[in-house]
C-alpha positions as CSV (number, residue, x, y, z in Angstrom):
1,M,0.0,0.0,0.0
2,P,1.5,3.3,-1.0
3,K,1.8,6.2,1.5
4,P,-0.8,8.9,1.4
5,G,0.2,11.6,-1.2
6,S,2.6,9.2,-3.0
7,A,2.0,7.8,-6.5
8,A,1.9,4.1,-7.0
9,S,2.5,2.8,-10.6
10,S,3.1,-0.5,-12.3
11,S,4.2,-1.3,-15.8
12,F,4.5,-4.2,-18.1
13,K,6.2,-5.0,-21.3
14,H,5.0,-6.6,-24.5
15,T,8.0,-7.6,-26.7
16,L,6.8,-8.6,-30.2
17,P,8.8,-10.2,-32.8
18,A,10.0,-8.1,-35.8
19,E,7.6,-10.1,-38.1
20,T,4.5,-9.0,-36.2
21,I,1.8,-8.0,-38.6
22,Q,-0.2,-4.7,-38.4
23,E,-3.4,-6.4,-37.4
24,E,-1.7,-8.2,-34.5
25,L,-0.1,-5.0,-33.2
26,A,-3.5,-3.1,-33.5
27,A,-5.2,-5.9,-31.7
28,L,-2.8,-5.6,-28.8
29,V,-3.2,-1.9,-28.6
30,N,-7.0,-2.3,-28.9
31,A,-6.9,-4.8,-25.9
32,L,-4.8,-2.4,-23.9
33,N,-7.2,0.3,-24.6
34,A,-10.1,-1.7,-23.4
35,D,-8.3,-2.6,-20.1
36,E,-9.4,-0.2,-17.3
37,T,-6.2,-0.8,-15.4
38,V,-4.1,0.7,-18.3
39,H,-3.7,4.4,-18.1
40,G,-1.0,4.9,-20.7
41,I,0.7,3.1,-23.7
42,L,4.3,3.8,-24.7
43,V,5.1,2.7,-28.3
44,Q,8.8,2.2,-28.9
45,L,9.7,3.8,-32.2
46,P,10.9,3.4,-34.8
47,L,8.6,0.4,-35.7
48,P,9.7,-2.0,-38.4
49,K,9.1,-0.6,-42.0
50,H,6.1,-2.9,-42.7
51,L,4.2,-1.4,-39.8
52,D,2.3,2.0,-39.9
53,A,3.7,3.8,-36.9
54,Q,1.2,6.7,-37.3
55,C,-1.7,4.4,-37.1
56,I,-0.4,2.6,-33.9
57,T,0.5,5.8,-32.1
58,L,-2.9,7.4,-33.0
59,A,-4.7,4.3,-31.8
60,S,-2.8,4.4,-28.5
61,S,-3.6,8.1,-28.0
62,P,-5.9,9.1,-25.1
63,V,-7.8,11.2,-27.5
64,A,-8.6,8.1,-29.5
65,L,-10.0,6.5,-26.4
66,M,-12.1,9.4,-25.2
67,P,-13.6,11.2,-28.1
68,D,-16.2,12.8,-26.0
69,Q,-13.7,14.1,-23.4
70,R,-11.1,15.7,-25.6
71,R,-10.8,18.9,-23.4
72,V,-8.7,18.6,-20.3
73,D,-8.4,21.5,-18.1
């Protein structure tokens, strides 16, 4: 249990083979997006040339997750 006023965090790593196809990576990002315990996704760039890095990074964006809550004050 963290002390009051301190931040607790956890992390995990998904290491995928270079041969991973776009659909497999997108499925993983979508699964992480659906997981309520995940509050951020870091995508290690550069991705292999056969993967669309822009598509993956946009899919992992909080704006992509909450289209009705884009404004954060």
